[in-house]
C-alpha positions in Angstrom: 140.1 71.0 18.5 143.4 72.3 19.9 143.5 74.9 17.1 140.0 76.2 18.0 140.8 76.5 21.7 144.0 78.5 20.8 142.0 81.0 18.8 139.4 81.4 21.6 142.2 82.1 24.1 143.7 84.8 21.8 140.2 86.4 21.4 139.7 86.5 25.1 143.1 88.2 25.6 142.4 90.8 23.0 139.0 91.6 24.6 140.7 92.0 28.0 143.3 94.4 26.5 140.5 96.6 25.0 138.6 96.7 28.4 141.9 97.6 30.2 142.6 100.6 27.8 139.0 101.7 28.0 139.3 101.8 31.8 142.5 103.8 31.7 141.1 106.3 29.3 137.9 106.6 31.5 140.1 107.1 34.5 142.2 109.8 32.7 139.0 111.6 31.7 137.8 111.4 35.3 141.0 113.0 36.5 140.7 115.9 34.0 137.1 116.5 34.9 138.1 116.7 38.6 140.7 119.4 38.0 143.7 117.1 38.4 147.3 117.7 37.1 146.4 116.7 33.6 144.1 119.7 33.2 146.9 121.4 31.2 146.1 119.1 28.4 142.8 121.0 27.9 142.3 124.1 25.8 144.4 127.1 27.0 142.6 130.3 28.0 142.5 133.3 25.5 145.5 135.7 25.8 143.1 138.6 26.7 141.9 136.6 29.7 145.5 136.1 30.9 147.0 139.5 30.0 145.0 142.6 30.8 146.1 145.9 29.2 144.7 149.3 29.8 143.8 151.4 27.7 141.9 148.8 25.8 143.1 147.5 22.4 142.0 149.7 19.6 141.1 152.7 21.8 141.3 156.1 20.2 141.7 159.7 21.5 143.0 158.4 24.8 143.6 161.3 27.2 147.2 161.9 28.5 146.2 161.4 32.1 144.8 157.9 31.5 147.1 155.3 33.1 148.9 152.7 31.0 148.9 149.5 32.9 149.7 145.8 32.0 148.8 143.1 34.6 148.0 139.4 35.0 145.5 138.1 37.6 147.9 135.2 38.4 151.2 133.9 37.3 153.8 136.4 36.2 154.8 138.8 33.4 157.9 137.6 31.6 158.4 140.6 29.3 156.7 143.8 28.4 157.7 146.0 25.5 155.9 149.3 24.8 156.7 151.5 21.8 155.5 154.9 20.9 155.3 156.3 17.4 155.1 160.1 17.2 156.1 162.5 14.5 157.2 159.6 12.3 159.7 158.4 14.9 159.4 155.3 17.1 160.8 155.2 20.6 160.6 152.6 23.3 158.7 153.5 26.5 160.7 152.6 29.6 158.9 150.9 32.4 159.2 148.4 35.3 157.6 145.1 36.2 156.5 145.0 39.8 158.3 142.8 42.4 155.5 140.3 42.4 155.5 140.1 38.6 151.8 140.9 38.4 151.9 144.4 36.8 154.0 146.7 34.7 153.8 150.5 34.6 155.7 153.1 32.5 158.2 155.5 34.1 156.5 158.4 32.3 153.6 159.9 34.3 151.6 160.9 31.3 150.9 159.6 27.8 152.2 161.5 24.8 149.6 163.3 22.7 149.0 162.5 19.0 150.9 159.2 19.3 150.3 155.5 18.6 151.3 153.1 21.3 152.0 149.4 20.7 152.1 146.9 23.6 153.7 143.4 23.3 153.5 141.2 26.4 154.6 137.6 27.2 153.3 136.1 30.5 153.0 132.8 32.3 149.7 131.9 34.0 149.2 130.1 37.3 149.5 126.7 35.5 152.8 127.5 33.8 151.2 128.1 30.4 152.8 130.9 28.3 150.7 133.4 26.5 151.5 136.4 24.3 149.4 139.4 23.5 149.7 142.5 21.2 147.6 145.6 21.6 147.6 149.1 20.3 145.9 152.4 20.9 146.2 156.1 19.9 146.1 159.2 22.0 144.2 162.4 21.8 145.2 164.9 19.1 144.9 168.5 20.4 143.5 171.1 18.2 145.5 173.9 19.8 149.3 174.0 20.5 151.6 176.5 22.0 155.3 177.2 21.4 157.9 179.4 22.9 160.2 181.6 20.8 163.5 181.5 22.5 166.3 184.1 22.9 169.2 183.7 22.3 169.7 181.4 19.3 171.2 178.0 19.6 175.0 177.9 19.6 175.2 181.7 19.9 178.1 183.4 21.6 176.6 186.2 23.6 177.6 189.0 26.0 177.6 188.7 29.7 174.2 190.4 30.1 172.1 187.9 28.1 168.8 186.8 29.6 167.1 183.6 28.5 163.7 184.7 27.3 160.7 182.7 26.1 157.8 184.5 24.3 154.8 182.2 24.0 152.4 182.4 21.1 149.4 181.8 23.3 148.4 183.0 26.8 149.6 180.6 29.5 147.2 180.0 32.4 149.0 177.1 34.1 152.3 178.9 34.4 153.6 176.5 37.1 153.3 173.5 34.7 155.1 175.3 31.9 157.8 176.7 34.3 158.5 173.2 35.5 159.0 172.0 32.0 161.8 174.5 31.3 165.2 173.9 32.8 168.2 176.2 32.4 171.6 175.1 33.7 175.1 176.5 33.5 178.7 175.2 33.6 180.3 176.4 35.8 177.2 176.0 37.9 175.3 179.1 39.1 171.9 179.6 40.5 169.4 180.5 37.7 165.9 181.6 38.5 162.7 182.2 36.4 160.5 185.3 36.3 157.1 185.7 34.5 156.1 188.8 32.8 152.4 188.5 32.4 151.0 185.2 31.0 153.0 185.2 27.8 156.7 185.6 28.7 159.1 183.6 30.9 162.7 184.8 31.5 165.7 183.2 33.3 168.8 184.8 34.7 171.4 184.4 37.5 171.7 187.0 40.3 174.6 188.7 38.6 175.9 189.0 35.0 177.2 185.7 33.6 180.9 184.9 34.0 182.8 184.9 30.6 183.2 181.4 29.3 180.0 180.0 30.9 178.2 177.3 28.9 174.4 177.6 29.3 172.0 174.8 28.4 168.3 175.3 27.9 166.0 172.2 28.0 162.5 172.7 26.7 160.3 169.7 27.7 157.1 171.5 26.7 155.8 168.7 24.5 152.2 167.8 25.7 152.4 170.1 28.7 149.0 171.7 29.2 149.6 175.5 29.3 145.9 176.4 29.2 142.6 174.5 29.0 142.9 172.4 25.8 146.2 174.0 24.7 149.3 171.8 24.8 153.0 172.5 24.2 154.7 171.3 21.1 158.5 171.6 21.7 160.9 169.0 23.1 164.4 170.3 22.4 167.7 171.3 23.9 169.9 174.2 22.9 173.1 175.8 24.2 174.9 179.1 24.1 178.2 180.4 25.3 179.0 183.6 27.2 181.9 185.4 25.6 183.8 188.3 27.1 182.3 190.8 29.4 181.5 194.2 28.0 179.5 196.8 29.9 179.2 200.4 28.7 178.1 203.2 30.9 176.2 206.1 29.2 176.2 209.3 31.3 173.4 211.4 29.7 174.4 214.5 31.7 178.1 214.3 30.8 177.3 213.2 27.2 179.9 210.3 27.4 180.0 206.5 27.2 182.7 204.6 29.1 183.3 201.2 27.4 184.7 198.5 29.8 185.9 195.1 28.6 186.4 192.6 31.5 186.4 195.5 33.9 189.1 197.4 32.1 188.3 200.8 30.5 188.7 200.6 26.7 187.6 204.1 25.7 185.4 207.0 26.7 183.3 207.9 23.7 181.3 211.2 23.2 177.6 210.6 22.7 174.3 212.4 22.3 171.3 211.2 24.2 167.6 212.0 24.3 166.6 215.7 24.0 164.7 217.3 27.0 161.3 216.5 25.5 162.3 213.0 24.3 164.7 211.7 27.0 166.5 208.4 27.1 165.5 205.7 29.6 167.7 205.2 32.6 168.8 201.7 33.7 170.5 198.6 32.4 169.7 197.5 28.9 171.0 194.6 26.7 171.8 194.6 23.0 169.3 192.2 21.4 169.8 193.0 17.7 172.5 194.4 15.5 172.2 196.0 12.0 174.9 197.4 9.8 172.2 199.6 8.3 168.5 199.9 9.1 165.6 202.3 8.6 164.1 204.3 11.4 160.7 205.9 11.1 159.4 207.9 14.0 155.8 206.9 13.2 156.5 203.3 14.3 157.4 204.3 17.8 154.8 207.1 18.4 156.6 210.2 17.1 154.1 211.5 14.6 153.3 214.9 13.1 149.7 216.1 12.8 149.5 214.7 9.3 150.3 211.3 10.6 153.8 211.1 9.2 156.7 210.4 11.4 158.8 213.2 12.9 161.7 211.5 11.2 162.2 208.8 8.6 165.9 207.9 8.0 166.3 205.0 5.6 170.0 204.3 6.3 170.8 204.5 10.0 174.3 202.9 10.3 175.6 200.7 13.1 172.3 200.2 14.9 172.0 198.1 18.0 168.6 197.6 19.6 168.3 198.1 23.4 164.6 198.0 24.0 161.4 196.6 22.4 159.9 200.1 22.4 162.5 201.4 20.0 165.6 202.6 22.0 168.7 202.0 19.9 172.4 202.9 20.2 173.4 203.8 16.7 175.6 205.8 14.4 174.5 209.4 13.5 175.7 211.2 10.4 173.1 213.9 10.1 173.8 215.8 13.3 176.7 218.3 13.4 180.0 216.8 14.8 180.0 219.4 17.5 176.8 217.9 19.1 178.6 214.7 20.3 179.9 215.1 23.8 178.0 218.4 24.3 174.3 218.2 23.7 171.4 215.8 23.8 169.4 216.0 20.6 168.0 212.6 19.9 164.4 211.2 20.2 165.5 208.9 23.0 168.3 206.9 21.4 172.0 207.0 22.1 173.9 208.4 19.2 177.5 208.1 18.2 179.2 210.1 15.5 179.3 208.2 12.2 179.6 208.7 8.4 176.7 208.2 5.9 176.8 204.5 5.0 178.7 203.7 8.2 182.3 204.5 8.7 184.8 201.9 10.0 187.0 204.5 11.7 184.3 206.5 13.4 183.2 206.1 17.0 180.0 204.3 16.0 181.9 201.9 13.7 184.6 201.3 16.4 182.0 200.4 19.0 179.8 198.3 16.6 182.9 196.1 15.7 183.6 195.5 19.3 180.0 194.6 20.4 177.9 191.4 20.4 174.3 190.6 21.2 174.1 190.3 25.0 176.4 193.2 25.8 175.1 195.6 28.5 174.5 199.3 28.1 173.6 201.2 31.2 172.2 204.8 31.1 172.5 207.1 34.1 171.7 210.7 34.9 168.9 211.0 32.3 165.8 212.9 33.2 163.6 210.0 32.6 162.3 206.9 34.5 164.0 203.6 34.7 163.4 201.3 31.8 160.7 198.6 32.5 162.1 195.1 33.2 160.1 193.6 30.4 161.1 196.2 27.8 163.7 194.3 25.9 165.9 192.3 28.2 165.6 194.8 31.0 165.3 192.2 33.8 168.6 193.3 35.3 166.8 196.3 36.7 165.0 194.1 39.2 166.7 193.2 42.5 167.3 189.5 43.1 164.5 189.1 45.7 162.0 190.8 43.4 163.2 188.7 40.5 162.7 185.4 42.3 159.3 186.5 43.5 158.2 186.3 39.8 158.3 182.5 39.8 155.0 180.6 39.5 156.4 177.6 41.5 156.3 178.0 45.2 
């Protein structure tokens, strides 16, 4: 009998233990249902409910002015990493988490075009649970792009009269936006201002000629800048050039001479021939933009034609030619005119001629001057019976006063 009673007692104890655990579990379940501290043991929310990213994951053709924002309704952002893949290169997009930890925004105001963005976020919600989310989207690919052809070339050594000039391949209607995206600086520092010629050309220069030894840097941040409706820039590059010695040559068309000054000192006075009475040479300050040991000159290409349509002249081997204007004014060697012309008569079709040999002589006035010249040197013509060269004809911007030059900016 004692043995039976012992087994009964053990059975009652086991039953009591079962009832006690059932009550504890029921109580725990009741706490969870009531929103108590054990709620965190439940299923965590989906990452897309905790971390909100705009533009939406998988978006395509996102416009550049659409904001990129990462935020959480509660809790805080722990880390945000945004990368941009463009032109087969990946870069990290800098940004900042707000002071309250609820949002992140990039430093860049606009999205890049034709790019893929990837967003990786880690955040902690209001209950201390950590979530991670990855999203990606692509931006709009424009059908039309514009670029600027820049003068001078990168790493060039130029004369003191060089003007930074950008010729755009498309008409620019938002000139202010494009102007703001181009920055020209110098060391030693000097004020440099822009001037627009129409809607396709933007030039930069200081008030006076550059000082020798100046290092000039041109930053083109034109990538994705909207220059006209639906037309966006393509370039994002920096280049530099150096100003060499100063050489300014003064051509006196009435006296038939050219005074060549290097750093203010007179090097030589060279006899010249300028434009004939019916084809005079422009007055004003011009800049050497191209140099050719030998080049062909055909009058038909610059408007000097005979009745049969052929040019008034066609010289296949003009030596020591230096371009001064886009319209065809050169300073060049001349071997076909009599030697007695130089220093006495003006017989050219508007160019400035120096005596030379056929094929280009090294010891002739033209050869001597060519060997001592570089792109960016200044040639000024005075006392010619012609008008002043237009400021957009070649690098003729030095013919505008400083006030007039500054008035050509599109940014007020």
